[in-house]
Each structure stands twice: as C-alpha cells, then as structure tokens.
PDB file of N, CA, C and O in Angstrom:
ATOM      1  N   UNK A   1       9.103  76.193 162.581  1.00  0.00           N
ATOM      2  CA  UNK A   1       8.584  76.268 163.285  1.00  0.00           C
ATOM      3  C   UNK A   1       7.206  76.633 162.790  1.00  0.00           C
ATOM      4  O   UNK A   1       7.367  77.458 161.891  1.00  0.00           O
ATOM      5  N   UNK A   2       5.866  76.377 162.982  1.00  0.00           N
ATOM      6  CA  UNK A   2       4.802  77.263 162.746  1.00  0.00           C
ATOM      7  C   UNK A   2       4.468  77.166 164.262  1.00  0.00           C
ATOM      8  O   UNK A   2       4.847  76.336 165.088  1.00  0.00           O
ATOM      9  N   UNK A   3       3.352  78.646 164.446  1.00  0.00           N
ATOM     10  CA  UNK A   3       3.344  78.658 165.929  1.00  0.00           C
ATOM     11  C   UNK A   3       1.786  78.408 165.524  1.00  0.00           C
ATOM     12  O   UNK A   3       1.025  77.541 165.952  1.00  0.00           O
ATOM     13  N   UNK A   4       1.671  78.903 165.062  1.00  0.00           N
ATOM     14  CA  UNK A   4      -0.450  78.387 163.808  1.00  0.00           C
ATOM     15  C   UNK A   4      -1.229  77.142 164.506  1.00  0.00           C
ATOM     16  O   UNK A   4      -0.787  76.244 163.788  1.00  0.00           O
ATOM     17  N   UNK A   5      -1.921  76.616 165.242  1.00  0.00           N
ATOM     18  CA  UNK A   5      -2.872  75.481 165.501  1.00  0.00           C
ATOM     19  C   UNK A   5      -3.085  75.088 164.072  1.00  0.00           C
ATOM     20  O   UNK A   5      -3.123  75.735 163.025  1.00  0.00           O
ATOM     21  N   UNK A   6      -3.241  73.522 164.437  1.00  0.00           N
ATOM     22  CA  UNK A   6      -4.159  73.278 163.094  1.00  0.00           C
ATOM     23  C   UNK A   6      -5.343  73.521 163.158  1.00  0.00           C
ATOM     24  O   UNK A   6      -5.895  73.660 164.249  1.00  0.00           O
ATOM     25  N   UNK A   7      -6.204  73.662 161.624  1.00  0.00           N
ATOM     26  CA  UNK A   7      -7.491  74.138 162.020  1.00  0.00           C
ATOM     27  C   UNK A   7      -8.421  72.774 162.389  1.00  0.00           C
ATOM     28  O   UNK A   7      -8.222  71.573 162.211  1.00  0.00           O
ATOM     29  N   UNK A   8      -9.451  73.484 162.944  1.00  0.00           N
ATOM     30  CA  UNK A   8     -10.203  71.919 163.026  1.00  0.00           C
ATOM     31  C   UNK A   8     -11.041  72.413 164.074  1.00  0.00           C
ATOM     32  O   UNK A   8     -10.929  73.575 164.462  1.00  0.00           O
ATOM     33  N   UNK A   9     -12.140  71.361 164.718  1.00  0.00           N
ATOM     34  CA  UNK A   9     -12.516  71.025 165.860  1.00  0.00           C
ATOM     35  C   UNK A   9     -11.624  71.290 167.052  1.00  0.00           C
ATOM     36  O   UNK A   9     -10.620  70.606 167.252  1.00  0.00           O
ATOM     37  N   UNK A  10     -12.085  72.547 168.055  1.00  0.00           N
ATOM     38  CA  UNK A  10     -11.741  72.307 169.331  1.00  0.00           C
ATOM     39  C   UNK A  10     -11.774  70.967 169.811  1.00  0.00           C
ATOM     40  O   UNK A  10     -12.451  70.146 169.191  1.00  0.00           O
ATOM     41  N   UNK A  11     -10.836  70.462 171.318  1.00  0.00           N
ATOM     42  CA  UNK A  11     -11.279  69.333 171.638  1.00  0.00           C
ATOM     43  C   UNK A  11     -12.240  70.013 173.281  1.00  0.00           C
ATOM     44  O   UNK A  11     -12.127  71.083 173.879  1.00  0.00           O
ATOM     45  N   UNK A  12     -12.864  69.160 173.457  1.00  0.00           N
ATOM     46  CA  UNK A  12     -13.672  69.136 174.726  1.00  0.00           C
ATOM     47  C   UNK A  12     -13.130  69.438 175.717  1.00  0.00           C
ATOM     48  O   UNK A  12     -13.417  70.526 176.216  1.00  0.00           O
ATOM     49  N   UNK A  13     -12.506  68.889 176.125  1.00  0.00           N
ATOM     50  CA  UNK A  13     -11.384  68.840 177.361  1.00  0.00           C
ATOM     51  C   UNK A  13     -10.263  69.675 177.161  1.00  0.00           C
ATOM     52  O   UNK A  13      -9.693  69.486 176.086  1.00  0.00           O
ATOM     53  N   UNK A  14      -9.702  70.704 178.028  1.00  0.00           N
ATOM     54  CA  UNK A  14      -8.685  71.600 177.786  1.00  0.00           C
ATOM     55  C   UNK A  14      -7.896  70.325 178.215  1.00  0.00           C
ATOM     56  O   UNK A  14      -8.386  69.263 178.598  1.00  0.00           O
ATOM     57  N   UNK A  15      -5.903  70.802 178.004  1.00  0.00           N
ATOM     58  CA  UNK A  15      -4.892  70.089 177.771  1.00  0.00           C
ATOM     59  C   UNK A  15      -4.579  69.583 179.605  1.00  0.00           C
ATOM     60  O   UNK A  15      -5.100  70.134 180.574  1.00  0.00           O
ATOM     61  N   UNK A  16      -4.044  68.942 179.628  1.00  0.00           N
ATOM     62  CA  UNK A  16      -3.408  68.121 181.144  1.00  0.00           C
ATOM     63  C   UNK A  16      -2.431  68.392 181.527  1.00  0.00           C
ATOM     64  O   UNK A  16      -2.159  68.307 182.725  1.00  0.00           O
ATOM     65  N   UNK A  17      -1.239  68.983 180.233  1.00  0.00           N
ATOM     66  CA  UNK A  17      -0.041  68.964 180.848  1.00  0.00           C
ATOM     67  C   UNK A  17       0.318  70.007 181.718  1.00  0.00           C
ATOM     68  O   UNK A  17      -0.603  70.726 182.105  1.00  0.00           O
ATOM     69  N   UNK A  18       1.482  70.250 182.119  1.00  0.00           N
ATOM     70  CA  UNK A  18       1.344  71.438 183.227  1.00  0.00           C
ATOM     71  C   UNK A  18       2.692  72.734 182.411  1.00  0.00           C
ATOM     72  O   UNK A  18       3.846  72.761 181.982  1.00  0.00           O
ATOM     73  N   UNK A  19       1.627  73.516 182.607  1.00  0.00           N
ATOM     74  CA  UNK A  19       2.211  74.719 181.299  1.00  0.00           C
ATOM     75  C   UNK A  19       1.388  74.953 180.493  1.00  0.00           C
ATOM     76  O   UNK A  19       1.762  75.940 179.861  1.00  0.00           O
ATOM     77  N   UNK A  20       0.259  74.524 180.071  1.00  0.00           N
ATOM     78  CA  UNK A  20      -0.599  74.580 178.513  1.00  0.00           C
ATOM     79  C   UNK A  20      -1.145  76.107 178.956  1.00  0.00           C
ATOM     80  O   UNK A  20      -1.234  76.634 180.065  1.00  0.00           O
ATOM     81  N   UNK A  21      -1.335  76.388 178.169  1.00  0.00           N
ATOM     82  CA  UNK A  21      -1.591  77.998 177.650  1.00  0.00           C
ATOM     83  C   UNK A  21      -3.007  77.680 176.677  1.00  0.00           C
ATOM     84  O   UNK A  21      -3.127  76.974 175.676  1.00  0.00           O
ATOM     85  N   UNK A  22      -3.793  78.340 177.267  1.00  0.00           N
ATOM     86  CA  UNK A  22      -5.507  78.162 176.444  1.00  0.00           C
ATOM     87  C   UNK A  22      -5.738  79.783 176.578  1.00  0.00           C
ATOM     88  O   UNK A  22      -4.843  80.562 176.904  1.00  0.00           O
ATOM     89  N   UNK A  23      -7.064  80.153 176.276  1.00  0.00           N
ATOM     90  CA  UNK A  23      -7.914  81.301 175.780  1.00  0.00           C
ATOM     91  C   UNK A  23      -8.543  81.206 176.445  1.00  0.00           C
ATOM     92  O   UNK A  23      -8.689  79.991 176.578  1.00  0.00           O
ATOM     93  N   UNK A  24      -9.435  81.929 177.403  1.00  0.00           N
ATOM     94  CA  UNK A  24     -10.338  81.708 177.500  1.00  0.00           C
ATOM     95  C   UNK A  24     -10.815  83.444 178.104  1.00  0.00           C
ATOM     96  O   UNK A  24     -10.127  84.077 178.905  1.00  0.00           O
ATOM     97  N   UNK A  25     -11.999  83.903 177.549  1.00  0.00           N
ATOM     98  CA  UNK A  25     -12.670  85.419 177.476  1.00  0.00           C
ATOM     99  C   UNK A  25     -11.614  86.198 177.227  1.00  0.00           C
ATOM    100  O   UNK A  25     -11.168  87.045 178.002  1.00  0.00           O
ATOM    101  N   UNK A  26     -11.106  85.872 175.917  1.00  0.00           N
ATOM    102  CA  UNK A  26      -9.749  86.674 175.516  1.00  0.00           C
ATOM    103  C   UNK A  26      -8.444  86.906 176.410  1.00  0.00           C
ATOM    104  O   UNK A  26      -7.969  88.038 176.315  1.00  0.00           O
ATOM    105  N   UNK A  27      -7.990  86.288 177.002  1.00  0.00           N
ATOM    106  CA  UNK A  27      -7.489  86.421 178.125  1.00  0.00           C
ATOM    107  C   UNK A  27      -6.224  85.126 178.227  1.00  0.00           C
ATOM    108  O   UNK A  27      -6.633  83.994 177.966  1.00  0.00           O
ATOM    109  N   UNK A  28      -4.834  85.263 178.570  1.00  0.00           N
ATOM    110  CA  UNK A  28      -4.258  83.828 178.011  1.00  0.00           C
ATOM    111  C   UNK A  28      -3.998  83.447 179.793  1.00  0.00           C
ATOM    112  O   UNK A  28      -3.556  84.117 180.727  1.00  0.00           O
ATOM    113  N   UNK A  29      -4.614  81.784 179.653  1.00  0.00           N
ATOM    114  CA  UNK A  29      -4.585  81.185 181.250  1.00  0.00           C
ATOM    115  C   UNK A  29      -3.285  79.892 181.237  1.00  0.00           C
ATOM    116  O   UNK A  29      -3.096  79.211 180.229  1.00  0.00           O
ATOM    117  N   UNK A  30      -2.826  79.791 181.958  1.00  0.00           N
ATOM    118  CA  UNK A  30      -1.438  78.950 182.090  1.00  0.00           C
ATOM    119  C   UNK A  30      -2.367  77.681 182.926  1.00  0.00           C
ATOM    120  O   UNK A  30      -3.056  78.007 183.893  1.00  0.00           O
ATOM    121  N   UNK A  31      -2.319  76.337 182.494  1.00  0.00           N
ATOM    122  CA  UNK A  31      -2.076  75.379 183.736  1.00  0.00           C
ATOM    123  C   UNK A  31      -0.714  75.093 184.712  1.00  0.00           C
ATOM    124  O   UNK A  31       0.414  74.776 184.335  1.00  0.00           O
ATOM    125  N   UNK A  32      -1.188  75.305 186.043  1.00  0.00           N
ATOM    126  CA  UNK A  32      -0.104  75.280 187.235  1.00  0.00           C
ATOM    127  C   UNK A  32      -0.305  73.837 187.828  1.00  0.00           C
ATOM    128  O   UNK A  32      -1.369  74.305 188.233  1.00  0.00           O
ATOM    129  N   UNK A  33      -0.313  72.667 188.226  1.00  0.00           N
ATOM    130  CA  UNK A  33      -0.128  71.982 188.651  1.00  0.00           C
ATOM    131  C   UNK A  33       0.639  71.271 189.962  1.00  0.00           C
ATOM    132  O   UNK A  33       1.196  70.225 189.628  1.00  0.00           O
ATOM    133  N   UNK A  34       0.766  71.554 191.151  1.00  0.00           N
ATOM    134  CA  UNK A  34       1.404  71.504 192.081  1.00  0.00           C
ATOM    135  C   UNK A  34       0.793  71.288 193.256  1.00  0.00           C
ATOM    136  O   UNK A  34      -0.216  71.946 193.006  1.00  0.00           O
ATOM    137  N   UNK A  35       0.610  70.877 194.355  1.00  0.00           N
ATOM    138  CA  UNK A  35      -0.126  70.305 195.451  1.00  0.00           C
ATOM    139  C   UNK A  35      -1.357  70.692 195.215  1.00  0.00           C
ATOM    140  O   UNK A  35      -1.683  71.791 194.767  1.00  0.00           O
ATOM    141  N   UNK A  36      -2.294  69.522 195.604  1.00  0.00           N
ATOM    142  CA  UNK A  36      -3.253  69.693 195.311  1.00  0.00           C
ATOM    143  C   UNK A  36      -3.675  69.557 193.989  1.00  0.00           C
ATOM    144  O   UNK A  36      -2.938  69.146 193.093  1.00  0.00           O
ATOM    145  N   UNK A  37      -5.249  70.006 193.786  1.00  0.00           N
ATOM    146  CA  UNK A  37      -5.532  70.187 192.140  1.00  0.00           C
ATOM    147  C   UNK A  37      -5.257  71.040 191.120  1.00  0.00           C
ATOM    148  O   UNK A  37      -4.722  72.131 191.316  1.00  0.00           O
ATOM    149  N   UNK A  38      -5.619  70.588 189.899  1.00  0.00           N
ATOM    150  CA  UNK A  38      -4.607  71.470 189.503  1.00  0.00           C
ATOM    151  C   UNK A  38      -5.557  72.603 188.658  1.00  0.00           C
ATOM    152  O   UNK A  38      -6.690  72.330 188.263  1.00  0.00           O
ATOM    153  N   UNK A  39      -4.881  73.956 188.444  1.00  0.00           N
ATOM    154  CA  UNK A  39      -5.662  74.709 188.709  1.00  0.00           C
ATOM    155  C   UNK A  39      -5.391  76.050 187.572  1.00  0.00           C
ATOM    156  O   UNK A  39      -4.178  76.260 187.549  1.00  0.00           O
ATOM    157  N   UNK A  40      -6.084  76.945 186.697  1.00  0.00           N
ATOM    158  CA  UNK A  40      -5.668  77.275 185.335  1.00  0.00           C
ATOM    159  C   UNK A  40      -5.128  79.224 185.915  1.00  0.00           C
ATOM    160  O   UNK A  40      -6.000  79.879 186.486  1.00  0.00           O
ATOM    161  N   UNK A  41      -4.382  79.575 185.787  1.00  0.00           N
ATOM    162  CA  UNK A  41      -3.982  80.974 186.506  1.00  0.00           C
ATOM    163  C   UNK A  41      -3.373  81.973 185.340  1.00  0.00           C
ATOM    164  O   UNK A  41      -2.229  81.977 184.886  1.00  0.00           O
ATOM    165  N   UNK A  42      -4.437  82.776 185.012  1.00  0.00           N
ATOM    166  CA  UNK A  42      -4.719  83.860 184.484  1.00  0.00           C
ATOM    167  C   UNK A  42      -4.819  85.246 185.453  1.00  0.00           C
ATOM    168  O   UNK A  42      -4.228  85.297 186.531  1.00  0.00           O
ATOM    169  N   UNK A  43      -5.788  86.560 184.843  1.00  0.00           N
ATOM    170  CA  UNK A  43      -5.881  87.359 185.255  1.00  0.00           C
ATOM    171  C   UNK A  43      -7.052  88.216 184.568  1.00  0.00           C
ATOM    172  O   UNK A  43      -7.135  88.436 183.360  1.00  0.00           O
ATOM    173  N   UNK A  44      -8.035  88.708 185.665  1.00  0.00           N
ATOM    174  CA  UNK A  44      -9.417  88.999 185.401  1.00  0.00           C
ATOM    175  C   UNK A  44      -9.159  90.386 184.479  1.00  0.00           C
ATOM    176  O   UNK A  44      -8.169  91.068 184.216  1.00  0.00           O
ATOM    177  N   UNK A  45     -10.247  90.420 184.215  1.00  0.00           N
ATOM    178  CA  UNK A  45     -10.549  91.845 183.106  1.00  0.00           C
ATOM    179  C   UNK A  45     -10.167  93.241 184.105  1.00  0.00           C
ATOM    180  O   UNK A  45     -10.242  94.381 183.646  1.00  0.00           O
ATOM    181  N   UNK A  46      -9.785  92.976 185.407  1.00  0.00           N
ATOM    182  CA  UNK A  46      -8.843  94.519 185.705  1.00  0.00           C
ATOM    183  C   UNK A  46      -7.301  94.386 185.960  1.00  0.00           C
ATOM    184  O   UNK A  46      -6.606  95.234 186.520  1.00  0.00           O
ATOM    185  N   UNK A  47      -6.733  92.763 185.281  1.00  0.00           N
ATOM    186  CA  UNK A  47      -5.301  92.194 185.693  1.00  0.00           C
ATOM    187  C   UNK A  47      -5.708  91.799 187.143  1.00  0.00           C
ATOM    188  O   UNK A  47      -4.799  92.371 187.745  1.00  0.00           O
ATOM    189  N   UNK A  48      -6.243  91.378 187.832  1.00  0.00           N
ATOM    190  CA  UNK A  48      -5.769  90.963 188.885  1.00  0.00           C
ATOM    191  C   UNK A  48      -5.600  90.031 189.267  1.00  0.00           C
ATOM    192  O   UNK A  48      -6.723  89.911 189.755  1.00  0.00           O
ATOM    193  N   UNK A  49      -4.657  88.249 189.759  1.00  0.00           N
ATOM    194  CA  UNK A  49      -5.083  87.336 189.470  1.00  0.00           C
ATOM    195  C   UNK A  49      -6.246  85.957 190.159  1.00  0.00           C
ATOM    196  O   UNK A  49      -6.690  85.739 191.287  1.00  0.00           O
ATOM    197  N   UNK A  50      -6.392  85.303 188.905  1.00  0.00           N
ATOM    198  CA  UNK A  50      -7.256  85.019 188.601  1.00  0.00           C
ATOM    199  C   UNK A  50      -7.152  83.444 188.511  1.00  0.00           C
ATOM    200  O   UNK A  50      -6.772  82.984 187.434  1.00  0.00           O
ATOM    201  N   UNK A  51      -7.508  82.417 189.730  1.00  0.00           N
ATOM    202  CA  UNK A  51      -7.451  81.161 189.219  1.00  0.00           C
ATOM    203  C   UNK A  51      -8.385  80.091 188.852  1.00  0.00           C
ATOM    204  O   UNK A  51      -8.737  79.527 189.887  1.00  0.00           O
ATOM    205  N   UNK A  52      -8.849  79.654 187.977  1.00  0.00           N
ATOM    206  CA  UNK A  52      -9.904  79.002 187.876  1.00  0.00           C
ATOM    207  C   UNK A  52     -10.085  77.207 187.218  1.00  0.00           C
ATOM    208  O   UNK A  52      -9.469  76.651 186.309  1.00  0.00           O
ATOM    209  N   UNK A  53     -11.255  76.658 188.186  1.00  0.00           N
ATOM    210  CA  UNK A  53     -10.848  75.111 187.959  1.00  0.00           C
ATOM    211  C   UNK A  53     -10.859  75.127 186.590  1.00  0.00           C
ATOM    212  O   UNK A  53     -11.215  76.143 185.993  1.00  0.00           O
ATOM    213  N   UNK A  54     -10.354  73.664 185.741  1.00  0.00           N
ATOM    214  CA  UNK A  54     -11.205  72.675 184.924  1.00  0.00           C
ATOM    215  C   UNK A  54     -12.244  73.052 184.981  1.00  0.00           C
ATOM    216  O   UNK A  54     -12.467  74.107 184.388  1.00  0.00           O
ATOM    217  N   UNK A  55     -13.033  72.584 185.495  1.00  0.00           N
ATOM    218  CA  UNK A  55     -14.650  72.610 185.438  1.00  0.00           C
ATOM    219  C   UNK A  55     -14.981  74.113 185.163  1.00  0.00           C
ATOM    220  O   UNK A  55     -15.660  74.182 184.139  1.00  0.00           O
ATOM    221  N   UNK A  56     -14.781  75.150 185.628  1.00  0.00           N
ATOM    222  CA  UNK A  56     -14.666  76.674 185.318  1.00  0.00           C
ATOM    223  C   UNK A  56     -14.741  77.111 184.131  1.00  0.00           C
ATOM    224  O   UNK A  56     -15.581  77.626 183.394  1.00  0.00           O
ATOM    225  N   UNK A  57     -13.163  76.637 184.095  1.00  0.00           N
ATOM    226  CA  UNK A  57     -12.790  76.974 182.461  1.00  0.00           C
ATOM    227  C   UNK A  57     -13.522  76.305 181.342  1.00  0.00           C
ATOM    228  O   UNK A  57     -13.415  76.692 180.179  1.00  0.00           O
ATOM    229  N   UNK A  58     -14.122  75.493 181.638  1.00  0.00           N
ATOM    230  CA  UNK A  58     -14.814  74.714 180.305  1.00  0.00           C
ATOM    231  C   UNK A  58     -16.557  75.691 180.261  1.00  0.00           C
ATOM    232  O   UNK A  58     -17.165  76.115 179.278  1.00  0.00           O
ATOM    233  N   UNK A  59     -16.874  75.758 181.564  1.00  0.00           N
ATOM    234  CA  UNK A  59     -18.158  76.560 181.166  1.00  0.00           C
ATOM    235  C   UNK A  59     -17.965  78.098 181.142  1.00  0.00           C
ATOM    236  O   UNK A  59     -18.942  78.777 180.824  1.00  0.00           O
ATOM    237  N   UNK A  60     -17.000  78.603 181.395  1.00  0.00           N
ATOM    238  CA  UNK A  60     -16.482  79.956 180.439  1.00  0.00           C
ATOM    239  C   UNK A  60     -16.967  79.740 179.249  1.00  0.00           C
ATOM    240  O   UNK A  60     -17.882  80.363 178.710  1.00  0.00           O
ATOM    241  N   UNK A  61     -16.201  78.624 178.715  1.00  0.00           N
ATOM    242  CA  UNK A  61     -15.357  78.458 177.267  1.00  0.00           C
ATOM    243  C   UNK A  61     -13.925  78.816 176.794  1.00  0.00           C
ATOM    244  O   UNK A  61     -13.476  79.951 176.634  1.00  0.00           O
ATOM    245  N   UNK A  62     -13.214  77.491 176.576  1.00  0.00           N
ATOM    246  CA  UNK A  62     -11.955  78.170 176.239  1.00  0.00           C
ATOM    247  C   UNK A  62     -11.534  77.648 174.576  1.00  0.00           C
ATOM    248  O   UNK A  62     -12.283  76.956 173.886  1.00  0.00           O
ATOM    249  N   UNK A  63     -10.062  78.195 174.102  1.00  0.00           N
ATOM    250  CA  UNK A  63      -9.623  77.612 172.918  1.00  0.00           C
ATOM    251  C   UNK A  63      -7.948  77.715 172.962  1.00  0.00           C
ATOM    252  O   UNK A  63      -7.176  78.094 173.843  1.00  0.00           O
ATOM    253  N   UNK A  64      -7.805  77.357 172.012  1.00  0.00           N
ATOM    254  CA  UNK A  64      -6.027  77.360 171.960  1.00  0.00           C
ATOM    255  C   UNK A  64      -5.782  78.220 171.195  1.00  0.00           C
ATOM    256  O   UNK A  64      -4.600  78.550 171.287  1.00  0.00           O
ATOM    257  N   UNK A  65      -6.475  78.915 170.263  1.00  0.00           N
ATOM    258  CA  UNK A  65      -5.813  80.036 169.902  1.00  0.00           C
ATOM    259  C   UNK A  65      -7.198  81.331 170.024  1.00  0.00           C
ATOM    260  O   UNK A  65      -8.425  81.343 169.928  1.00  0.00           O
ATOM    261  N   UNK A  66      -5.741  82.614 170.371  1.00  0.00           N
ATOM    262  CA  UNK A  66      -6.953  83.744 171.090  1.00  0.00           C
ATOM    263  C   UNK A  66      -7.889  84.184 169.818  1.00  0.00           C
ATOM    264  O   UNK A  66      -7.559  83.942 168.657  1.00  0.00           O
ATOM    265  N   UNK A  67      -9.052  84.834 170.169  1.00  0.00           N
ATOM    266  CA  UNK A  67      -9.563  85.444 169.084  1.00  0.00           C
ATOM    267  C   UNK A  67      -9.052  86.042 168.730  1.00  0.00           C
ATOM    268  O   UNK A  67      -7.876  86.191 169.062  1.00  0.00           O
ATOM    269  N   UNK A  68      -9.996  87.133 167.331  1.00  0.00           N
ATOM    270  CA  UNK A  68      -9.175  88.083 166.730  1.00  0.00           C
ATOM    271  C   UNK A  68     -10.536  88.816 166.555  1.00  0.00           C
ATOM    272  O   UNK A  68     -10.579  89.915 166.004  1.00  0.00           O
TER     273      UNK A  68
END
C-alpha cells in the first residue's frame, strides 16, 4: 500500500473525518472532534500545543503532504 498521495490540486476545504492529518506551516495537525466545534491540534514553532479552527487553518494554508 502506497503512502504517497495522488498528484493534483489540493482541495479548497480541509478534511472533516476525525483523526485526519494535514500539514500547516510545515507542522502536522490532527482533527479532533469531541464536544463542541472540531479543532485542528498540533504544536507551534516552540513545541507548545496549539489548536486551530478550520477557518484559521484555511487562512494559514494547508496541504495533505509535508513540504520538502
């Protein structure tokens, strides 16, 4: 099974399935959906926990693949 994503344009909206992983600012973020609104959880540039809304993730730019 290949772990590489198909080439092509990235979708405009981030995925909505719980535990989805996307990359933003060269860091991974995981979608947590619990009580309340879903949030994307990762770490900031200093390693501190950071939660982003879907709107914040869209504004910062995201991708399914890590940039090289």
